[in-house]
Residue, then its C-alpha position, 0 to 999 in steps of 0.5 A: m099394820s098398826v103403829q102405837d106410840t108410848v111415852g115414858n116420863r123419867g122424873g116428871a115433866n120439865a121442872k124448869g118449864m123449858p121447851s123440848s123443841p128448839g123452835k119454841t119460846n118460854a116465859t123466861d125469854f123476853v125482849p127488855q125495853p129501856g125503862s122510862n125512869f132509868v137514870v142515864t148520867p155521864a158515868i152510867q153512859e160511859l160504863t154502858d158504852r164500854a160494855l156494849a163495845y166488848l159485847a159487839i166483838g163477842y166477849a162476855v161482860h162481867l159486872s162486879g160490885p157490892a150489893g145495891t149498886g144497880k148491877t142487875t138494872l144496868a145489865l138489863h139496860i145494856a141488854s135493851q140496847l142490843g135489841r134481842r131476846c133475853t134469857l134470865l138466870h139467877g145463881d143458886d147454891e142448889l143449881k146444877g149443870s142440867d138445870m141450865i143445859g137440860r136433861d133426859t126427861g123420858y123415852r119414846r117407844q114405837s111399836v110396829r105390828d105386821n099381820y098381813v099374813s094371818s099366820i105370820l106376826k111381825t113386831e118392831e119396837t123403837i125406843s128413843v130418849m126424850w131431851s128437854s132443853n133448859r135456858l142456857t141451851t135455848a139461849c145458845e141455839q136461838g142467839h139470845t142475850l143471857i143475863y146470869d144474875e149473881f152467878t157466883r152463888s152457883p157452885a163452880t161445877a154448875n158453871n163449867a158449861f160456860l167454859s166451852v160456850l165462851e171460848e169455843g162456841i160449843l155447848n156440850i149436851p150430856s144426853s145419850g139421845q143426841e146424835k152429836g152430843y153438842i150444839k153450835v152456839h148461835p153467832d148472836f149469843r151474848a152473855i152478861f154476868t153479875s156478881n157480888p164480892e167473894e166475902y159476901v155470905g153464900v158466894h162461891k169462889t169463881p174459877d180463874a178459867l171462867l174469869d179469864r173468858m170474860i171482861t170484868l167491869e167494876v161497878a162501885h157506888q155511884d157518884r153524887e150526881t147519879e145518886l141524886s138523879i136516881v132519888l129524884a126519879k124514884s120519889k116525889r122529893a124536891e131537889a133540895d130534899a133529895a140532896v140532903i138524903v143523898d148527903i146523909i147516905r154518903s156521909l154515913r158511908e164515908r164514916l164506915g170506910g167508903s166501900s161499905g155502908p148504905t147504898i142507893r136503896a137506902a136513899i130511895a127507901i128514906a125518900s119514899i117513906v118521907d113521901h108517904r108520911s109527908c114529913q119535912v127533910h130536917s133534923e127538927d122533924p122527929v119523924f124524919v130523924a126516926t126514919c133515917i135511924d130505922v133505915l140505916y142503923f141496923n145495916a150500918m152496925r153490921q158493916t163496921n167494927s166500930d160501935i156506931t150508935r143511933k146517936d151517931i146517925e142522928e148527929i150525921v143527920r143534924k150536921v147534913t141538914a145544918r149545912s143545907k139552908s135551902t132545906r130548913p123549913t119555915v115551920p116544921s110539920t110536927y108543930g102543927v102551926s101555920a106560918a101566918a099564925t106564927n107571924a101574927k104572934k111575933p113580938v114587936t122588934d127593937e127596930k119598930s120600938e125605936n121608931v115609936s120612941m123617936r115619934m114620941e120624943s118628937q112630940l115631947d120636943r114640940v111640947q117643950s118648945g111651947i112651954d119654953r116660949a110660955a115661960g119666957r113671956e110669963a113668970g111665977s105660977s104660970a111657968d110652974f104650971a106648964l112645967a108640971q104639965k110637961d113632967a106629966v107628959t114625960k112620965r106617960v111617954e116613958e112608960r110607953i117606951s119601956d114596954k117593948a114586948k107589946s104587939a104591933d097593934e098595941t104600939s099603934d094604939s099607944i101612939t094614938q093615945s099619946v097624940a090624944v093626950n098631947r092635944s088635951l093638955p091645958r094651954p099655958p097661961s100665956f095663951d089666954v092673953p089677948l091676941a095682939r099681946m101674944s103676937s107682939g110677944v112672939a115677934g119679940a122673941 
């Protein structure tokens, strides 16, 4: 007796790379781990707790919201809290039900020949259909957490299989080779769906019967605290710089109506480019302004009926950076000048000039006092000579006071020279008289 197996392949091998045996796993199954840079703020934690509560009692969770609000990341984070293996599906307009459930991939024929008696030949043939399970079937059998990302991009007919899965806990198997024609869904099976609004291009309308079998959580644009935390986690920017970038995004979003406009992805992109180009987060830095326009303008123009221009975005950047004093740089990077060099070139302030003037006037008063005493004791040409010398000193001092644009070093030199001039002035004639006479004159005064 001999046995011969023949395998026929109808349509080739499993196109989705799924196992033909329920006991095997595949590359699309994984155990999600909490990300080290995942930002958990009170708003994110509150949404996660709600989703976990619904999943715990067996309901499917549907995260719906605009693109860029972190729905897929949040779904993976929620799945990681369950601690089970995950199966990931992506919506596709060409997706069919068989792409999720499975299909007959061929047949198996078994022949048995009995030639025990040489004159009698007995042959038996058995043909069985080969079934290959795809992702949904594997997840239902093994109790995985299914994450169906953007499921509304798949036709409604492709998603009909979820009606019985989410309600009765049964998955129908469209195969003639299966004995039962269905499988019982594992009690640990859970499903998380994500979707974009129906007005998005390529999005199909979801049947009400399917939406009625899941709990929908709206995922809108994050609050400012969450967006700021995400930018800080995804870039090397300081908190003040990240706050300016987030405020620019939120200001433009408000300009476009609030629900539309740039998402947190735009803020992360600007922060990453700023890190790479080492520019300042300020409206005086042309590199930063050009980066904001490049990242924001085209998408903003498409998402609004108003004629928003590049100048409008530049004005938003200017206003936001003007409100944040902490982000104003000492010296913009594009200037290429160090702060020390700039400070060295600063002109003498008016306060310093006034101090110099006061010191010079004090010296002038002392000269005047000496001349007055000399004039009171001497007469004629001696007093005239002293007054002439006083006028010369006054003229020199006034010339130095008027030049306020001199540097600090030049001002210091002027003071030194002025003192030297005062010391070198000729003494009044009364100082040349005998010491006894000068002493008596001073005492009399």
